[in-house]
DSSP file (Angstrom, degrees, kcal/mol; ACC not computed):
  #  RESIDUE AA STRUCTURE BP1 BP2  ACC     N-H-->O    O-->H-N    N-H-->O    O-->H-N    TCO  KAPPA ALPHA  PHI   PSI    X-CA   Y-CA   Z-CA
    1    1 A X              0   0    0      0, 0.0     4,-0.1     0, 0.0     0, 0.0   0.000 360.0 360.0 360.0 102.8    0.0    0.0    0.0
    2    2 A X        +     0   0    0      2,-0.1     2,-0.3     0, 0.0     0, 0.0   0.862 360.0  61.6 -84.8 -39.0    1.9    3.0   -1.3
    3    3 A X  S    S-     0   0    0      1,-0.1     2,-0.3     0, 0.0     0, 0.0  -0.676  87.8-111.3 -96.2 144.9   -0.7    5.7   -0.9
    4    4 A X        -     0   0    0     -2,-0.3     2,-0.4     1,-0.1    -2,-0.1  -0.534  30.1-126.3 -70.9 132.6   -2.3    6.8    2.4
    5    5 A X        -     0   0    0     -2,-0.3    -1,-0.1     1,-0.1     3,-0.0  -0.691  27.5-178.0 -81.5 129.8   -5.9    5.9    2.7
    6    6 A X        +     0   0    0     -2,-0.4     2,-0.3     1,-0.1    -1,-0.1   0.540  57.7  52.9-111.5  -8.9   -7.9    9.0    3.5
    7    7 A X  S  > S-     0   0    0      1,-0.1     4,-2.1     0, 0.0     5,-0.1  -0.949  71.3-132.0-128.0 150.9  -11.5    7.7    3.9
    8    8 A X  H  > S+     0   0    0     -2,-0.3     4,-3.0     1,-0.2     5,-0.2   0.875 107.6  59.5 -66.1 -35.3  -13.0    4.9    5.9
    9    9 A X  H  > S+     0   0    0      1,-0.2     4,-1.4     2,-0.2    -1,-0.2   0.921 108.8  43.7 -59.0 -44.3  -14.9    3.6    2.9
   10   10 A X  H  > S+     0   0    0      1,-0.2     4,-2.0     2,-0.2    -1,-0.2   0.891 113.6  51.8 -67.2 -39.0  -11.7    3.1    1.0
   11   11 A X  H  X S+     0   0    0     -4,-2.1     4,-3.7     1,-0.2    -2,-0.2   0.913 103.0  59.0 -62.9 -41.9  -10.1    1.6    4.1
   12   12 A X  H  X S+     0   0    0     -4,-3.0     4,-2.3     1,-0.2    -1,-0.2   0.904 107.9  44.9 -56.4 -44.6  -13.0   -0.9    4.5
   13   13 A X  H  X S+     0   0    0     -4,-1.4     4,-2.1     2,-0.2    -1,-0.2   0.909 114.3  49.3 -66.9 -40.7  -12.4   -2.4    1.1
   14   14 A X  H  X S+     0   0    0     -4,-2.0     4,-1.7     2,-0.2    -2,-0.2   0.936 110.3  51.9 -59.7 -46.2   -8.6   -2.5    1.8
   15   15 A X  H  < S+     0   0    0     -4,-3.7     4,-0.4     1,-0.2     3,-0.2   0.920 109.6  48.4 -57.2 -47.4   -9.3   -4.2    5.1
   16   16 A X  H >< S+     0   0    0     -4,-2.3     3,-1.1     1,-0.2    -1,-0.2   0.875 109.1  52.8 -64.4 -37.4  -11.5   -6.8    3.5
   17   17 A X  H >< S+     0   0    0     -4,-2.1     3,-0.9     1,-0.3    -1,-0.2   0.813 104.5  56.5 -67.1 -28.5   -8.9   -7.5    0.8
   18   18 A X  T 3< S+     0   0    0     -4,-1.7    -1,-0.3     1,-0.3    -2,-0.2   0.561 109.8  47.2 -76.2  -7.8   -6.3   -8.0    3.7
   19   19 A X  T <  S+     0   0    0     -3,-1.1    -1,-0.3    -4,-0.4     6,-0.2  -0.272  73.3 132.7-122.6  42.3   -8.7  -10.7    5.0
   20   20 A X    <   +     0   0    0     -3,-0.9     2,-0.4     4,-0.1    -1,-0.1   0.819  51.0  77.0 -68.9 -33.4   -9.3  -12.5    1.7
   21   21 A X  S >> S-     0   0    0      1,-0.1     4,-1.8    -3,-0.1     3,-0.7  -0.644  77.3-137.4 -85.4 132.5   -8.7  -16.0    3.0
   22   22 A X  H 3> S+     0   0    0     -2,-0.4     4,-2.7     1,-0.2     5,-0.2   0.835 103.9  58.7 -55.3 -33.9  -11.6  -17.6    5.0
   23   23 A X  H 3> S+     0   0    0      2,-0.2     4,-2.2     1,-0.2    -1,-0.2   0.876 103.9  51.4 -65.4 -36.3   -9.1  -19.0    7.6
   24   24 A X  H <> S+     0   0    0     -3,-0.7     4,-1.9     2,-0.2    -1,-0.2   0.934 111.9  46.2 -64.3 -45.7   -7.9  -15.5    8.3
   25   25 A X  H  X S+     0   0    0     -4,-1.8     4,-2.5     1,-0.2    -2,-0.2   0.907 110.2  54.2 -63.4 -40.9  -11.4  -14.3    8.9
   26   26 A X  H  X S+     0   0    0     -4,-2.7     4,-2.2     1,-0.2    -1,-0.2   0.906 107.3  50.1 -61.2 -41.9  -12.2  -17.3   11.1
   27   27 A X  H  X S+     0   0    0     -4,-2.2     4,-2.4     1,-0.2    -1,-0.2   0.891 109.8  51.7 -63.5 -38.1   -9.2  -16.6   13.3
   28   28 A X  H  X S+     0   0    0     -4,-1.9     4,-3.0     2,-0.2     5,-0.2   0.917 107.9  51.9 -61.9 -42.6  -10.4  -13.0   13.6
   29   29 A X  H  X S+     0   0    0     -4,-2.5     4,-2.6     2,-0.2    -2,-0.2   0.910 110.1  48.4 -62.6 -41.8  -13.9  -14.3   14.6
   30   30 A X  H  X S+     0   0    0     -4,-2.2     4,-2.5     2,-0.2     5,-0.2   0.949 114.5  45.8 -62.0 -48.6  -12.4  -16.5   17.4
   31   31 A X  H  X S+     0   0    0     -4,-2.4     4,-2.4     1,-0.2    -2,-0.2   0.901 113.9  48.2 -62.3 -41.8  -10.2  -13.7   18.7
   32   32 A X  H  X S+     0   0    0     -4,-3.0     4,-2.6     2,-0.2    -1,-0.2   0.914 111.9  49.2 -66.3 -42.7  -13.1  -11.2   18.6
   33   33 A X  H  X S+     0   0    0     -4,-2.6     4,-2.4    -5,-0.2    -2,-0.2   0.928 113.6  46.1 -62.5 -44.9  -15.5  -13.5   20.4
   34   34 A X  H  X S+     0   0    0     -4,-2.5     4,-2.3    -5,-0.2    -1,-0.2   0.886 112.0  51.8 -65.1 -38.1  -12.9  -14.3   23.1
   35   35 A X  H  X S+     0   0    0     -4,-2.4     4,-2.5    -5,-0.2    -2,-0.2   0.918 110.3  48.3 -63.8 -42.9  -12.1  -10.6   23.5
   36   36 A X  H  X S+     0   0    0     -4,-2.6     4,-2.1     2,-0.2    -2,-0.2   0.904 111.7  49.3 -64.9 -40.9  -15.8   -9.8   23.9
   37   37 A X  H  X S+     0   0    0     -4,-2.4     4,-2.1     2,-0.2    -1,-0.2   0.893 111.4  50.2 -63.9 -38.5  -16.3  -12.5   26.4
   38   38 A X  H  X S+     0   0    0     -4,-2.3     4,-2.4     2,-0.2    -2,-0.2   0.894 108.1  52.3 -66.6 -39.8  -13.2  -11.2   28.3
   39   39 A X  H  X S+     0   0    0     -4,-2.5     4,-2.4     2,-0.2    -1,-0.2   0.888 108.3  51.7 -63.0 -37.5  -14.6   -7.7   28.3
   40   40 A X  H  X S+     0   0    0     -4,-2.1     4,-1.6     2,-0.2    -2,-0.2   0.928 109.7  49.1 -62.4 -44.2  -17.8   -9.0   29.7
   41   41 A X  H  <>S+     0   0    0     -4,-2.1     5,-2.5     1,-0.2    -2,-0.2   0.886 109.8  52.7 -62.2 -38.5  -15.8  -10.8   32.5
   42   42 A X  H ><5S+     0   0    0     -4,-2.4     3,-1.8     1,-0.2    -2,-0.2   0.930 107.7  49.9 -62.2 -46.0  -14.0   -7.5   33.1
   43   43 A X  H 3<5S+     0   0    0     -4,-2.4    -1,-0.2     1,-0.3    -2,-0.2   0.814 106.4  57.5 -62.9 -29.8  -17.2   -5.6   33.5
   44   44 A X  T 3<5S-     0   0    0     -4,-1.6    -1,-0.3    -5,-0.2    -2,-0.2   0.466 133.4 -88.2 -81.5  -0.9  -18.4   -8.3   35.9
   45   45 A X  T < 5S+     0   0    0     -3,-1.8     2,-1.2    -4,-0.2    -3,-0.2   0.428  84.9 131.9 114.8  -0.6  -15.3   -7.6   38.1
   46   46 A X    > < -     0   0    0     -5,-2.5     3,-1.5     1,-0.2     4,-0.3  -0.705  33.6-171.7 -86.4  95.8  -12.5   -9.8   36.8
   47   47 A X  T >  S+     0   0    0     -2,-1.2     3,-1.1     1,-0.3     4,-0.5   0.819  79.9  60.6 -59.1 -34.5   -9.7   -7.3   36.5
   48   48 A X  T 3> S+     0   0    0      1,-0.2     4,-1.6     2,-0.2     3,-0.5   0.738  88.5  75.4 -63.5 -23.3   -7.4   -9.7   34.7
   49   49 A X  H <> S+     0   0    0     -3,-1.5     4,-2.3     1,-0.2    -1,-0.2   0.715  82.2  65.0 -70.2 -21.4   -9.9  -10.0   31.8
   50   50 A X  H <> S+     0   0    0     -3,-1.1     4,-1.7    -4,-0.3    -1,-0.2   0.943 105.9  43.7 -65.5 -45.1   -9.1   -6.6   30.4
   51   51 A X  H  > S+     0   0    0     -4,-0.5     4,-2.6    -3,-0.5    -2,-0.2   0.900 112.1  54.3 -63.7 -40.5   -5.6   -7.8   29.5
   52   52 A X  H  X S+     0   0    0     -4,-1.6     4,-3.1     1,-0.2     5,-0.3   0.894 104.8  54.4 -60.5 -40.1   -7.0  -11.1   28.2
   53   53 A X  H  X S+     0   0    0     -4,-2.3     4,-2.3     2,-0.2    -1,-0.2   0.912 110.6  45.3 -61.0 -43.1   -9.3   -9.2   25.9
   54   54 A X  H  X S+     0   0    0     -4,-1.7     4,-2.0     2,-0.2     5,-0.3   0.935 115.1  47.0 -66.4 -46.2   -6.4   -7.3   24.4
   55   55 A X  H  X S+     0   0    0     -4,-2.6     4,-3.2     1,-0.2     5,-0.3   0.948 115.1  45.3 -62.5 -49.4   -4.3  -10.5   24.0
   56   56 A X  H  X S+     0   0    0     -4,-3.1     4,-1.4     1,-0.2     5,-0.4   0.926 111.0  54.0 -59.8 -45.3   -7.1  -12.5   22.5
   57   57 A X  H  X S+     0   0    0     -4,-2.3     4,-0.6    -5,-0.3    -1,-0.2   0.882 120.9  29.6 -59.1 -40.6   -8.1   -9.8   20.1
   58   58 A X  H  X S+     0   0    0     -4,-2.0     4,-3.1    -5,-0.2     5,-0.3   0.864 112.2  62.4 -88.5 -38.4   -4.6   -9.4   18.7
   59   59 A X  H  X S+     0   0    0     -4,-3.2     4,-2.0    -5,-0.3     5,-0.2   0.936 109.3  38.6 -56.4 -54.4   -3.2  -12.9   19.1
   60   60 A X  H  X S+     0   0    0     -4,-1.4     4,-1.9    -5,-0.3    -1,-0.2   0.891 117.4  51.0 -66.5 -39.2   -5.7  -14.7   16.8
   61   61 A X  H  X S+     0   0    0     -4,-0.6     4,-2.1    -5,-0.4    -2,-0.2   0.935 111.6  46.8 -63.5 -45.8   -5.8  -11.9   14.3
   62   62 A X  H  X S+     0   0    0     -4,-3.1     4,-2.9     1,-0.2     5,-0.3   0.837 107.7  55.8 -69.7 -32.3   -2.0  -11.7   14.0
   63   63 A X  H  X>S+     0   0    0     -4,-2.0     4,-2.4    -5,-0.3     5,-0.8   0.935 109.4  48.9 -60.4 -44.1   -1.7  -15.4   13.6
   64   64 A X  I  X>S+     0   0    0     -4,-1.9     5,-3.4     3,-0.2     4,-1.0   0.903 115.7  42.5 -61.5 -42.2   -4.1  -15.1   10.7
   65   65 A X  I  <>S+     0   0    0     -4,-2.1     6,-2.0     3,-0.2     5,-1.4   0.944 120.9  37.9 -71.9 -47.4   -2.1  -12.3    9.1
   66   66 A X  I  <5S+     0   0    0     -4,-2.9    -2,-0.2     4,-0.2    -3,-0.2   0.853 131.3  23.6 -75.9 -34.8    1.4  -13.6    9.6
   67   67 A X  I  <5S+     0   0    0     -4,-2.4    -3,-0.2    -5,-0.3    -2,-0.1   0.725 133.0  26.1-107.9 -25.0    0.9  -17.3    9.0
   68   68 A X  I  <<S+     0   0    0     -4,-1.0    -3,-0.2    -5,-0.8    -4,-0.1   0.852 133.6  24.9-102.1 -60.5   -2.3  -17.6    6.8
   69   69 A X  I   <S-     0   0    0     -5,-3.4    -4,-0.2    -6,-0.1    -3,-0.2   0.794  88.2-146.5 -77.9 -29.0   -2.7  -14.4    4.8
   70   70 A X      < +     0   0    0     -5,-1.4     2,-0.3    -6,-0.5    -4,-0.2   0.929  56.4 113.5  59.2  49.4    1.1  -13.5    5.0
   71   71 A X  S    S-     0   0    0     -6,-2.0     2,-0.5   -53,-0.1    -1,-0.2  -0.847  73.8 -89.7-137.9 176.7    0.5   -9.8    5.1
   72   72 A X        -     0   0    0     -2,-0.3   -10,-0.0    -3,-0.1    -6,-0.0  -0.776  47.3-110.0 -92.5 126.9    1.0   -6.9    7.6
   73   73 A X    >   -     0   0    0     -2,-0.5     3,-1.5     1,-0.2     4,-0.3  -0.274  17.5-133.6 -57.2 138.0   -2.0   -6.2    9.9
   74   74 A X  G >> S+     0   0    0      1,-0.3     4,-3.2     2,-0.2     3,-1.2   0.719  97.6  78.9 -64.7 -20.9   -3.8   -3.0    9.1
   75   75 A X  G 34 S+     0   0    0      1,-0.3    -1,-0.3     2,-0.2     4,-0.2   0.746  82.5  64.7 -62.9 -22.5   -3.7   -2.1   12.8
   76   76 A X  G <4 S+     0   0    0     -3,-1.5    -1,-0.3     2,-0.2     3,-0.2   0.826 119.2  21.7 -68.7 -30.6   -0.1   -1.0   12.5
   77   77 A X  T <4 S+     0   0    0     -3,-1.2     2,-0.3    -4,-0.3    -2,-0.2   0.768 138.7  26.8-104.8 -35.9   -1.0    1.8   10.1
   78   78 A X     X  +     0   0    0     -4,-3.2     4,-2.3     1,-0.1     5,-0.2  -0.633  67.5 167.5-129.7  72.1   -4.7    2.4   10.8
   79   79 A X  H  > S+     0   0    0     -2,-0.3     4,-2.0    -4,-0.2    -1,-0.1   0.884  76.0  40.4 -61.3 -43.7   -5.3    1.3   14.5
   80   80 A X  H  > S+     0   0    0      2,-0.2     4,-2.7     1,-0.2     5,-0.2   0.938 117.2  46.8 -73.6 -46.0   -8.8    2.8   15.0
   81   81 A X  H  > S+     0   0    0      1,-0.2     4,-2.4     2,-0.2    -1,-0.2   0.877 113.1  52.0 -61.6 -35.8  -10.2    2.0   11.6
   82   82 A X  H  X S+     0   0    0     -4,-2.3     4,-2.3     2,-0.2    -1,-0.2   0.924 109.6  47.8 -66.4 -44.3   -8.9   -1.5   12.0
   83   83 A X  H  X S+     0   0    0     -4,-2.0     4,-1.8    -5,-0.2     5,-0.2   0.936 113.4  47.8 -61.8 -46.6  -10.5   -2.0   15.4
   84   84 A X  H  X S+     0   0    0     -4,-2.7     4,-2.4     1,-0.2    -1,-0.2   0.916 112.5  50.1 -58.8 -43.3  -13.8   -0.7   14.1
   85   85 A X  H  X S+     0   0    0     -4,-2.4     4,-3.2    -5,-0.2     5,-0.3   0.829 103.4  59.1 -69.0 -32.5  -13.5   -2.9   11.1
   86   86 A X  H  X S+     0   0    0     -4,-2.3     4,-2.1     2,-0.2    -1,-0.2   0.950 112.5  39.4 -58.2 -48.5  -12.7   -6.0   13.2
   87   87 A X  H  X S+     0   0    0     -4,-1.8     4,-2.7     2,-0.2    -2,-0.2   0.871 115.3  52.8 -71.0 -36.0  -16.1   -5.6   15.0
   88   88 A X  H  X S+     0   0    0     -4,-2.4     4,-2.8     2,-0.2     5,-0.2   0.945 110.9  46.4 -62.8 -47.8  -17.9   -4.6   11.8
   89   89 A X  H  X S+     0   0    0     -4,-3.2     4,-2.4     1,-0.2    -2,-0.2   0.913 113.4  49.9 -61.6 -42.3  -16.6   -7.7   10.0
   90   90 A X  H  X S+     0   0    0     -4,-2.1     4,-2.6    -5,-0.3    -2,-0.2   0.934 112.6  46.6 -61.1 -47.5  -17.6   -9.9   13.0
   91   91 A X  H  X S+     0   0    0     -4,-2.7     4,-1.9     2,-0.2     6,-0.2   0.904 112.8  48.7 -63.2 -42.8  -21.1   -8.4   13.2
   92   92 A X  H  X>S+     0   0    0     -4,-2.8     5,-2.4     2,-0.2     6,-0.9   0.886 111.8  50.2 -65.1 -37.9  -21.6   -8.7    9.4
   93   93 A X  H ><5S+     0   0    0     -4,-2.4     3,-0.9    -5,-0.2    -2,-0.2   0.935 110.2  50.0 -63.9 -45.9  -20.5  -12.3    9.6
   94   94 A X  H 3<5S+     0   0    0     -4,-2.6    -2,-0.2     1,-0.2    -1,-0.2   0.860 115.8  42.4 -60.8 -36.1  -22.8  -13.1   12.5
   95   95 A X  H 3<5S-     0   0    0     -4,-1.9    -1,-0.2    -5,-0.2    -2,-0.2   0.446 113.5-114.4 -93.8  -0.4  -25.8  -11.6   10.7
   96   96 A X  T <<5S+     0   0    0     -3,-0.9    -3,-0.2    -4,-0.6     3,-0.2   0.658  85.6 112.9  80.2  15.6  -25.0  -13.1    7.3
   97   97 A X     >< +     0   0    0     -5,-2.4     4,-0.6    -6,-0.2    -4,-0.2   0.344  44.9  89.5-102.9   7.7  -24.3   -9.8    5.6
   98   98 A X  H >> S+     0   0    0     -6,-0.9     4,-2.3     1,-0.2     3,-0.6   0.843  70.1  72.3 -75.9 -32.9  -20.6  -10.1    5.0
   99   99 A X  H 3> S+     0   0    0      1,-0.3     4,-2.6     2,-0.2     5,-0.2   0.877  96.1  49.9 -53.7 -46.1  -20.7  -11.7    1.5
  100  100 A X  H 3> S+     0   0    0      1,-0.2     4,-2.0     2,-0.2    -1,-0.3   0.854 111.1  50.2 -64.9 -33.4  -21.9   -8.6   -0.3
  101  101 A X  H <X S+     0   0    0     -3,-0.6     4,-1.4    -4,-0.6    -1,-0.2   0.906 110.7  49.2 -69.4 -41.4  -19.1   -6.5    1.3
  102  102 A X  H  <>S+     0   0    0     -4,-2.3     5,-3.2     1,-0.2     4,-0.4   0.929 111.6  49.1 -61.7 -45.1  -16.5   -9.0    0.3
  103  103 A X  H ><5S+     0   0    0     -4,-2.6     3,-1.3     1,-0.2    -2,-0.2   0.897 108.5  52.9 -62.6 -40.9  -17.8   -9.1   -3.3
  104  104 A X  H 3<5S+     0   0    0     -4,-2.0    -1,-0.2     1,-0.3    -2,-0.2   0.804 109.9  49.5 -64.5 -28.4  -17.8   -5.2   -3.4
  105  105 A X  T 3<5S-     0   0    0     -4,-1.4    -1,-0.3    -3,-0.2    -2,-0.2   0.464 122.8-107.4 -88.1  -2.0  -14.1   -5.3   -2.3
  106  106 A X  T < 5S+     0   0    0     -3,-1.3     2,-0.5    -4,-0.4    -3,-0.2   0.744  74.5 137.0  83.4  24.3  -13.2   -7.9   -4.9
  107  107 A X      < -     0   0    0     -5,-3.2     2,-0.3    -6,-0.2    -1,-0.3  -0.904  51.2-134.1-108.1 128.7  -12.9  -10.8   -2.5
  108  108 A X        -     0   0    0     -2,-0.5    -9,-0.0     1,-0.1    -5,-0.0  -0.642   7.6-147.2 -77.3 134.8  -14.3  -14.2   -3.3
  109  109 A X              0   0    0     -2,-0.3    -1,-0.1     1,-0.2   -10,-0.0   0.405 360.0 360.0 -82.4   2.5  -16.1  -15.7   -0.3
  110  110 A X              0   0    0    -89,-0.0    -1,-0.2   -88,-0.0   -89,-0.1   0.405 360.0 360.0-114.8 360.0  -15.1  -19.2   -1.2
């Protein structure tokens, strides 16, 4: 990526292309689900769970990027947009709405 991305809409398509392989997305879903469960535990009084949420959220995602997708995580350059997109992708996957976004970004869902 040579040029700086200046809009979230452009970033969203870039983000999806960086998650082209289903295994990468699956690892993100596991990490996001564990992070959300850890955040719930934190809110319920488990102080350790905040650190667990951060570790889970990044660990699974970075395994997907470094070993499956073999690319650099977008969070290094666009941390906030990347975080928002992690949850957006997870929510769209849960509700069955991700396929059209992948197709618009030029990513095959298969």
